[in-house]
Each structure stands twice: as structure tokens, then as C-alpha cells.
C-alpha positions as CSV (number, residue, x, y, z in Angstrom):
1,X,0.1,0.0,0.1
2,X,1.3,3.5,-0.9
3,X,2.8,5.8,1.9
4,X,0.1,7.8,3.3
5,X,0.3,11.6,3.4
6,X,-1.8,14.4,4.3
7,X,-3.3,15.9,7.6
8,X,-5.2,13.7,10.0
9,X,-8.5,14.9,11.6
10,X,-8.9,15.8,15.3
11,X,-12.0,16.0,17.3
12,X,-12.1,17.2,20.9
13,X,-14.5,15.0,22.8
14,X,-15.7,17.1,25.7
15,X,-16.8,15.1,28.7
16,X,-17.7,17.5,31.6
17,X,-14.6,17.3,34.0
18,X,-12.8,14.8,31.7
19,X,-12.9,11.2,30.6
20,X,-11.2,9.5,33.5
21,X,-13.9,8.0,35.6
22,X,-12.5,9.9,38.6
23,X,-11.7,13.1,36.9
24,X,-14.4,15.2,38.7
25,X,-12.6,14.4,42.1
26,X,-9.2,15.8,40.8
27,X,-8.2,19.0,42.6
28,X,-7.8,20.9,39.3
29,X,-11.4,19.7,38.1
30,X,-14.7,21.7,38.1
31,X,-16.9,19.4,39.8
32,X,-20.0,21.2,38.3
33,X,-18.5,21.4,34.8
34,X,-21.6,19.6,33.2
35,X,-23.8,22.7,33.9
36,X,-21.3,25.5,33.6
37,X,-21.7,27.0,30.1
38,X,-18.6,29.2,30.6
39,X,-16.5,26.0,31.0
40,X,-17.7,24.7,27.6
41,X,-17.2,28.0,26.0
42,X,-13.5,28.0,27.1
43,X,-13.1,24.5,25.9
44,X,-14.7,25.0,22.5
45,X,-12.7,28.4,21.9
46,X,-9.6,26.6,22.9
47,X,-10.1,23.7,20.4
48,X,-10.9,26.1,17.7
49,X,-7.9,28.3,18.3
50,X,-6.0,25.0,17.9
51,X,-7.7,24.3,14.6
52,X,-9.4,21.1,15.7
53,X,-11.9,19.8,13.2
54,X,-14.7,19.5,15.7
55,X,-16.0,19.2,19.1
56,X,-18.0,16.1,20.1
57,X,-20.6,15.7,22.8
58,X,-21.9,12.2,23.9
59,X,-25.2,11.9,25.5
60,X,-27.6,9.6,27.3
61,X,-31.2,10.0,28.1
62,X,-31.2,8.2,31.4
63,X,-29.1,7.3,34.5
64,X,-26.7,4.3,34.4
65,X,-28.2,2.0,37.1
66,X,-30.5,1.6,40.0
67,X,-27.7,1.6,42.7
68,X,-28.2,4.9,44.4
69,X,-24.8,4.6,46.2
70,X,-23.1,4.1,42.8
71,X,-25.1,7.0,41.2
72,X,-24.2,9.3,44.1
73,X,-20.6,8.7,43.2
74,X,-20.9,9.1,39.4
75,X,-23.4,12.0,39.3
76,X,-21.2,13.8,36.8
77,X,-21.9,11.1,34.2
78,X,-25.1,11.7,32.2
79,X,-26.9,13.0,35.4
80,X,-26.0,16.6,35.6
81,X,-25.1,17.9,32.2
82,X,-26.5,19.9,29.4
83,X,-28.6,18.4,26.6
84,X,-26.3,18.4,23.6
85,X,-28.3,20.1,20.8
86,X,-29.0,23.1,23.2
87,X,-25.4,23.4,24.3
88,X,-24.1,23.2,20.7
89,X,-26.5,25.9,19.5
90,X,-25.2,28.1,22.2
91,X,-21.6,27.4,21.4
92,X,-22.3,28.1,17.7
93,X,-22.7,31.7,18.7
94,X,-19.3,32.0,20.4
95,X,-17.3,30.1,17.7
96,X,-16.8,30.6,14.1
97,X,-15.1,27.5,12.4
98,X,-15.0,24.4,14.5
99,X,-17.4,21.6,13.8
100,X,-20.3,20.9,16.3
101,X,-21.2,17.2,16.7
102,X,-23.8,16.0,19.1
103,X,-25.4,12.7,20.0
104,X,-29.1,11.9,19.3
105,X,-30.5,8.3,19.7
106,X,-32.5,6.6,17.1
107,X,-34.2,4.5,19.7
108,X,-35.6,7.4,21.8
109,X,-36.4,10.1,19.3
110,X,-38.5,10.5,16.2
111,X,-36.9,11.2,12.8
112,X,-38.6,14.5,12.2
113,X,-37.4,15.9,15.5
114,X,-33.8,14.8,14.8
115,X,-33.9,16.2,11.2
116,X,-35.2,19.6,12.2
117,X,-32.9,20.2,15.2
118,X,-29.7,19.2,13.4
119,X,-30.8,21.1,10.3
120,X,-31.4,24.2,12.5
121,X,-27.9,23.7,14.2
122,X,-26.3,23.6,10.7
123,X,-28.1,27.0,9.7
124,X,-27.2,28.6,13.0
125,X,-23.6,27.7,12.9
126,X,-23.1,28.3,9.1
127,X,-22.5,24.8,8.1
128,X,-20.7,23.2,11.2
129,X,-23.3,20.6,12.4
130,X,-22.8,16.8,12.7
131,X,-25.3,14.2,14.1
132,X,-23.8,11.3,16.1
133,X,-26.2,8.5,15.4
134,X,-26.5,6.0,18.2
135,X,-29.0,3.3,19.0
136,X,-28.5,3.5,22.8
137,X,-27.6,0.4,24.8
138,X,-29.0,1.2,28.3
139,X,-32.2,-0.3,29.9
140,X,-32.6,2.6,32.1
141,X,-33.2,4.9,29.0
142,X,-35.8,2.7,27.6
143,X,-37.8,2.9,30.8
144,X,-38.1,6.7,30.3
145,X,-39.7,6.1,26.9
146,X,-42.7,3.9,27.5
147,X,-40.7,0.6,27.4
148,X,-39.9,-1.9,30.1
149,X,-36.9,-3.2,28.1
150,X,-34.8,-1.8,25.4
151,X,-35.2,-2.9,21.8
152,X,-33.2,-6.1,20.9
153,X,-29.8,-5.4,19.3
154,X,-30.8,-6.4,15.7
155,X,-34.2,-4.5,16.1
156,X,-32.7,-1.2,17.1
157,X,-30.2,-1.4,14.2
158,X,-33.0,-2.2,11.7
159,X,-34.9,0.7,13.2
160,X,-31.7,3.0,13.1
161,X,-31.3,2.2,9.3
162,X,-34.8,3.2,8.5
163,X,-34.5,6.2,10.9
164,X,-31.3,7.4,9.0
165,X,-33.1,7.1,5.6
166,X,-36.1,9.2,7.0
167,X,-33.8,11.9,8.4
168,X,-31.8,12.1,5.1
169,X,-35.0,12.2,3.1
170,X,-36.4,15.1,5.1
171,X,-33.1,16.9,4.9
172,X,-33.6,16.9,1.1
173,X,-37.2,18.2,1.3
174,X,-36.1,21.3,-0.4
175,X,-33.5,22.0,-3.3
176,X,-30.8,24.5,-2.5
177,X,-32.4,27.2,-4.6
178,X,-36.0,26.3,-3.5
179,X,-36.6,29.6,-1.4
180,X,-37.0,32.6,-3.8
181,X,-38.3,35.1,-1.3
182,X,-39.4,37.1,-4.3
183,X,-41.2,40.2,-2.8
184,X,-42.2,41.5,-6.3
185,X,-44.0,38.3,-7.4
186,X,-45.1,37.3,-4.0
187,X,-43.5,33.8,-4.3
188,X,-41.7,32.6,-1.2
189,X,-40.6,29.4,-2.8
190,X,-40.6,27.5,-6.0
191,X,-43.1,24.6,-5.7
192,X,-41.1,22.5,-8.2
193,X,-38.2,22.4,-5.8
194,X,-40.1,21.1,-2.9
195,X,-40.1,17.5,-2.3
196,X,-42.5,15.7,0.1
197,X,-41.1,12.4,1.5
198,X,-44.2,10.3,2.2
199,X,-42.3,7.7,3.8
200,X,-44.1,4.6,5.0
201,X,-41.9,1.8,6.5
202,X,-41.9,-0.9,9.2
203,X,-41.0,1.6,12.0
204,X,-41.9,5.0,10.8
205,X,-44.5,6.8,8.8
206,X,-43.5,10.3,8.0
207,X,-45.1,12.7,5.5
208,X,-42.8,15.7,5.3
209,X,-41.6,17.9,4.0
210,X,-39.3,19.3,6.7
211,X,-40.0,22.9,7.7
212,X,-36.3,23.8,7.4
213,X,-34.5,24.7,4.1
214,X,-31.7,22.8,2.9
215,X,-28.6,23.6,4.9
216,X,-25.3,25.1,4.2
217,X,-23.6,21.6,4.1
218,X,-26.4,20.1,2.0
219,X,-27.0,18.2,5.2
220,X,-25.1,17.7,8.6
221,X,-22.4,15.3,8.7
222,X,-23.6,11.9,9.8
223,X,-21.3,10.3,12.5
224,X,-21.9,6.7,13.7
225,X,-20.5,5.1,16.8
226,X,-21.2,1.4,16.6
227,X,-18.6,-1.2,15.9
228,X,-20.6,-4.4,16.0
229,X,-21.4,-6.3,12.7
230,X,-24.6,-4.3,12.4
231,X,-23.0,-1.1,13.3
232,X,-20.3,-1.5,10.7
233,X,-22.9,-2.1,8.0
234,X,-24.9,0.9,9.1
235,X,-21.8,3.1,9.0
236,X,-20.8,1.8,5.5
237,X,-24.4,2.6,4.2
238,X,-25.1,5.9,6.0
239,X,-22.2,7.1,7.9
240,X,-19.6,9.8,7.1
241,X,-17.4,9.5,10.1
242,X,-17.1,6.7,12.6
243,X,-16.2,6.9,16.3
244,X,-14.8,3.6,17.3
245,X,-12.4,1.8,19.7
246,X,-9.6,-0.6,19.1
247,X,-6.7,-1.5,21.6
248,X,-4.1,-2.6,19.1
249,X,-2.8,-1.3,15.8
250,X,-3.6,-4.6,14.2
251,X,-7.2,-4.4,15.2
252,X,-7.4,-0.8,14.1
253,X,-6.0,-1.7,10.7
254,X,-8.4,-4.7,10.4
255,X,-11.4,-2.5,11.3
256,X,-10.5,0.3,8.9
257,X,-10.1,-2.2,6.1
258,X,-13.4,-4.0,7.0
259,X,-15.5,-0.9,7.1
260,X,-13.9,1.0,4.1
261,X,-14.3,-2.3,2.0
262,X,-18.1,-2.2,2.6
263,X,-18.5,1.1,0.9
264,X,-18.3,0.0,-2.7
265,X,-21.5,-1.8,-2.5
266,X,-23.3,1.1,-1.6
267,X,-21.7,3.1,-4.5
268,X,-19.5,5.0,-2.1
269,X,-15.8,5.8,-2.3
270,X,-13.3,5.1,0.5
271,X,-13.0,8.9,1.2
272,X,-16.7,9.3,1.8
273,X,-16.3,7.9,5.3
274,X,-13.6,9.1,7.9
275,X,-12.6,6.6,10.7
276,X,-11.8,8.5,13.9
277,X,-11.1,6.2,16.9
278,X,-11.0,7.6,20.3
279,X,-7.6,8.1,22.1
280,X,-7.2,9.1,25.8
281,X,-3.7,10.9,26.0
282,X,-1.9,11.7,29.2
283,X,1.0,13.8,28.2
284,X,4.0,15.5,29.9
285,X,7.5,16.7,29.1
286,X,8.9,13.6,30.6
287,X,7.6,10.0,30.8
288,X,7.9,10.0,34.5
289,X,5.8,13.2,34.9
290,X,3.1,11.6,32.5
291,X,3.0,8.6,34.7
292,X,2.8,10.7,37.8
293,X,-0.3,12.6,36.3
294,X,-2.0,9.3,35.3
295,X,-1.5,7.7,38.7
296,X,-2.8,10.8,40.5
297,X,-6.2,10.2,38.6
298,X,-6.0,6.4,39.2
299,X,-5.7,6.8,43.0
300,X,-9.0,8.6,43.0
301,X,-10.9,5.6,41.6
302,X,-13.6,4.4,44.1
303,X,-13.8,0.7,43.9
304,X,-17.6,0.8,43.9
305,X,-17.4,2.9,40.8
306,X,-14.7,0.7,39.2
307,X,-16.7,-2.4,39.6
308,X,-19.8,-0.8,38.2
309,X,-17.8,0.5,35.3
310,X,-16.6,-2.9,34.4
311,X,-19.9,-4.4,34.9
312,X,-21.3,-1.9,32.5
313,X,-18.7,-2.2,29.8
314,X,-18.8,-5.9,29.8
315,X,-22.5,-6.1,28.9
316,X,-24.3,-4.7,31.9
317,X,-24.0,-7.9,34.0
318,X,-23.7,-7.5,37.7
319,X,-20.1,-8.6,38.7
320,X,-20.3,-7.7,42.4
321,X,-20.6,-11.4,43.5
322,X,-17.2,-12.1,42.0
323,X,-13.9,-11.6,43.8
324,X,-12.3,-8.3,42.8
325,X,-8.9,-10.1,42.6
326,X,-10.2,-13.0,40.5
327,X,-10.7,-13.2,36.8
328,X,-13.7,-11.8,34.9
329,X,-16.1,-14.7,34.5
330,X,-17.5,-16.1,31.3
331,X,-20.5,-13.9,30.4
332,X,-23.4,-14.5,28.1
333,X,-23.8,-12.2,24.9
334,X,-25.3,-8.9,25.9
335,X,-28.1,-6.9,24.4
336,X,-26.2,-3.7,25.2
337,X,-23.0,-2.8,23.2
338,X,-21.7,-6.1,21.7
339,X,-18.6,-4.5,20.3
340,X,-17.5,-3.0,23.7
341,X,-18.3,-6.2,25.6
342,X,-16.1,-8.1,23.2
343,X,-13.3,-5.5,23.5
344,X,-13.3,-5.4,27.3
345,X,-13.4,-9.2,27.7
346,X,-10.6,-9.8,25.1
347,X,-8.5,-7.2,26.9
348,X,-8.9,-8.9,30.2
349,X,-8.1,-12.4,28.7
350,X,-5.1,-11.1,26.5
351,X,-3.5,-9.2,29.5
352,X,-4.7,-11.8,32.2
353,X,-6.3,-9.1,34.3
354,X,-8.3,-9.4,37.4
355,X,-11.5,-7.6,37.7
356,X,-9.8,-4.9,39.9
357,X,-6.9,-4.7,37.3
358,X,-9.5,-4.4,34.6
359,X,-11.4,-1.6,36.1
360,X,-7.9,0.2,36.7
361,X,-7.1,-0.5,33.0
362,X,-10.3,0.9,31.5
363,X,-11.1,3.7,34.1
364,X,-9.6,6.3,31.9
365,X,-10.4,5.5,28.3
366,X,-13.4,3.2,29.0
367,X,-12.4,0.7,26.2
368,X,-10.6,3.2,24.0
369,X,-6.9,3.6,23.3
370,X,-4.9,4.8,26.2
371,X,-1.6,6.6,25.9
372,X,0.7,7.8,28.6
373,X,4.0,9.4,27.7
374,X,5.9,12.3,26.1
375,X,4.8,14.4,23.2
376,X,7.1,12.5,20.8
377,X,6.0,9.1,22.2
378,X,2.4,9.9,21.8
379,X,2.9,11.5,18.3
380,X,4.7,8.5,17.2
381,X,1.9,6.2,18.1
382,X,-0.7,8.5,16.5
383,X,1.2,8.7,13.4
384,X,1.9,5.0,13.2
385,X,-1.9,4.2,13.0
386,X,-2.6,6.9,10.7
387,X,0.3,5.9,8.2
388,X,-0.8,2.2,8.4
389,X,-4.3,3.0,7.6
390,X,-5.7,2.3,11.0
391,X,-7.3,5.9,11.4
392,X,-8.1,9.0,9.5
393,X,-7.7,10.9,12.7
394,X,-8.8,10.7,16.3
395,X,-11.4,11.9,18.7
396,X,-9.3,13.1,21.6
397,X,-10.7,12.2,25.0
398,X,-8.8,14.4,27.5
399,X,-8.4,12.6,30.8
400,X,-9.0,15.9,32.8
401,X,-10.6,19.2,31.5
402,X,-9.5,21.7,30.9
403,X,-5.9,20.7,31.7
404,X,-5.8,17.5,29.5
405,X,-6.9,19.3,26.6
406,X,-4.4,22.2,27.2
407,X,-1.6,19.7,27.6
408,X,-2.5,18.1,24.2
409,X,-2.7,21.4,22.4
410,X,0.5,22.8,23.8
411,X,2.6,19.6,23.7
412,X,1.4,17.1,21.2
413,X,-0.1,19.4,18.4
414,X,3.4,21.2,17.8
415,X,5.0,17.8,17.3
416,X,2.2,16.7,14.9
417,X,2.7,19.9,13.0
418,X,6.5,19.5,12.9
419,X,5.7,16.2,11.2
420,X,3.4,17.7,8.7
421,X,0.4,15.7,10.1
422,X,-1.9,18.5,11.3
423,X,-3.1,21.9,9.9
424,X,-1.9,25.3,11.1
425,X,-5.0,27.1,9.7
426,X,-8.4,26.1,8.6
427,X,-8.8,25.9,4.8
428,X,-12.6,26.0,4.9
429,X,-15.5,27.2,7.0
430,X,-17.8,24.0,7.2
431,X,-17.3,20.7,9.1
432,X,-17.4,18.8,5.8
433,X,-14.5,21.0,4.4
434,X,-12.5,20.3,7.6
435,X,-13.0,16.5,7.2
436,X,-12.5,16.5,3.4
437,X,-16.1,15.2,2.7
438,X,-18.0,16.2,-0.3
439,X,-21.1,18.3,-0.2
440,X,-24.0,16.0,-1.1
441,X,-25.9,17.0,-4.2
442,X,-29.6,17.1,-4.0
443,X,-31.0,13.9,-5.3
444,X,-33.3,15.7,-7.8
445,X,-30.2,17.7,-9.3
446,X,-28.2,14.5,-9.5
447,X,-31.1,12.8,-11.4
448,X,-31.4,15.9,-13.7
449,X,-27.5,15.7,-14.3
450,X,-27.6,12.0,-15.1
451,X,-30.6,12.5,-17.4
452,X,-28.7,15.3,-19.3
453,X,-25.7,13.2,-20.1
454,X,-25.4,12.0,-23.6
455,X,-26.1,8.4,-24.2
456,X,-23.2,6.6,-25.9
457,X,-24.4,4.7,-29.1
458,X,-24.8,1.1,-28.9
459,X,-22.7,-1.0,-31.2
460,X,-24.5,-4.4,-32.0
461,X,-22.2,-7.5,-31.9
462,X,-21.9,-9.3,-35.2
463,X,-21.2,-12.9,-35.7
């Protein structure tokens, strides 16, 4: 394979106090960061000044368990933070160029609502919106939406595929030049450029059209976060960026080739989808100082929280009845995140970890790639995966905020730029331009172009 060149993409994944499970307890953390708008403004503006492609917000629409003691120790996690579309809309007003990606579940929303909100965000931000499509994996979320149990894994991905089709169809309700706003003639829009969806499917019946005009990007960038078989297939068909987790360079390269290899059957090119794995970097000028930073966070892990974290990542099964210093037991296949369960169990088996060692191992990155070292050491590893086609870039999961993001900006980015791997200035104004993604043509115009092409004469075969 040819030597890979060009810039890698970087997202700043903003998790209130930081991604380490104990980040909120750190002396330098803001414990109430999840509801501090000024905190998010400072982070978004710092990431934009550093020329990150995007900021990324995760979301959940429920708590993560019934154990009140556990919840009281993890209240920073999906329990006391802003709803992402509201927050991103506000951040759009205090930033100019950085992409704004937020999470919305296909299991607990209606397509029309999602299409309208993200189209509005794209207009508000001047073309910087991205939708992180997830199916959710938490039983407790389901109970907030008229269900005793979550949809089965296969069913929720089937629903997600139809959901994505409906949202995309609604985003194409109007052609780019549909709205004339001609005061002289009194015509506000051209009826010929209005397209009514009239979708009737297994899961949704949606008339349309969307009451938001076509957006600056054509439509917001669609990000997908699943890495199961169903998730990879959905990403290949509908995704434009994939947020994923792999522990080894070999697994990263295999995942990259697998997902990119599926695109052709949907009429897509390899560059139509960007793969952006999560990375959790703890960086300092010396390796010893970086280790010290990391251990300071590790020392704050509450065993109750660590055990619950491993229970959740390994499929939502209660592990409290097993010895902390024994191996993780054999577990049945989960209806939650199948890819994350497999990753965590494989990690435990590969490194021969006890349950206690496993929660210490994943307390920072929660299954994503964890790096601790100097700017050169971290840049070496980021470059290796990029050069070997294991990633198109990374979603940076700062261990502690704001300090971890500041460290990455001040220490790692100069090293990446020295190697010619990251931009010094934005060359575009939209998220699509930052990521190198094409602006989608409206289907009606694509059809017009195809119809206008001259037909080559047919030459009959002769015997």
C-alpha cells in the first residue's frame, strides 16, 4: 500500500470534567462542569484556536443503573449535564469555524425531530453541524420512553437504518435554490423544488416535508458510533465519520479495512467515510511526569465505581458477586454494546487481568486507546496508526478538563505539525470541508445531471 500523506483529523471529545472516571474528584477539576456554560465556551474556543476539526458531545437520556450509592458517586456522568443540541446551538454563537457534533439516539427520538434540530444547528452555525447517530444500549433509558426493556440489538439497528433514511430524506425536502423570497412576485418558494417524502416503512410513517430549508452543508455530517457487525454495516451505508475503539494497531487496521471495504457496494468511495477512533492521551514533558499525572487520577478511583464501570462495559452484568482479585467470569452475549463487551473481555483475557486490574485499566479510556507518555511518544503512536491506515484521525478524550486538552494542544500538536500531520490554519469554513467530505448534491439535481448526459451509441455485436 502506498505511503500515506496529508493531515489527520482531530475531534475534541468534551466530557464534563474529563474522561477519566474519577476526573471530577481531581483538585484541578470543576466538579459542576456539566452545567457550567462558561466552562464549555472556554473548551470550544481553545479547540477552535488550535484548529481542531470538531468538538464532540456524547449523550444519554437516562441514568446508568438503580444503585443509588453508585449513582451518588458518578453523578457527573449523564446525570448533571446539558442536553447536547441546546449546548451546541449556544456554542455556535461563540465560535466561528469548529465543527459541532452531538449525539441523538434513534431508539428514543422521532426522525422528524432529529432532522429539524440538526438542520437548524447547521443553519445557526453556518454549516458546522454533525449528528452522532447511536442506538443506545441502556435499559434505564428505555424505561423513560414507555418501554420496560430496550429494543433487541438487531431490532434497534434495523430501526436505526430506517431512521437514518427518513432523516436524510427530510433533509432533502427542499432543493438548494427552492426559497425565492421574491417580494415583487409574492412567491416565497418554487413549488417545483419542494419534495414531499411520504415515507411509510416498518418503523416510521413520515409525511414531510421538513419545515427547515436545505442547509449550508447540504445536510449535517452523519457520525456513527457502533462497531458491531450491524454497526459497521450501518456506518458503511449511512455514515460519514465513525467513532470507534480498538486496543491494538492490528485491530485498528483490520477495522479500517473492513468498514472501508464495505463502501463500494453502496456506491460510495473510501474517502466518503472518515474513521476517527477515540484516544485518551496523558502527556507531559517527561514520561515519568506523565505517569505521575496518570497515577494521580488512578488513585481517585472508588472501587464501587470501578466495579460498576466494568460491569457496564462488559455487557451490563452484575459482577459484584465475584472476587475483585479474580478473573472476569464467562459472560453471556449482551443486548447492550456487543462490540464494547467483546473488546473489554478480550483485553482482560489477553493481559490476564483480574476484575480490579481491569477496572483500573479502563477507568480512563473506557475501552478506547490509552496513551501515557511524552509528546514524541504519543505523536509516534498516533502517526503509526494513521500511516498504516488504522485511522483517518482521532477523537481526543482528554483525561481531565481543561488541563488535559491544554496539554494536548501545547505539547502534542506542535509535534504533529512538525511532522506535517496537522493543519496550522483552517482551509474551509464547514465541518465537511475540515474533514475532506463532499457536499452531497440534492437527489433531484443528481437525477437531472444523469438525465442530461449524452447516451453513448450502442454497437451491435456481429457474428
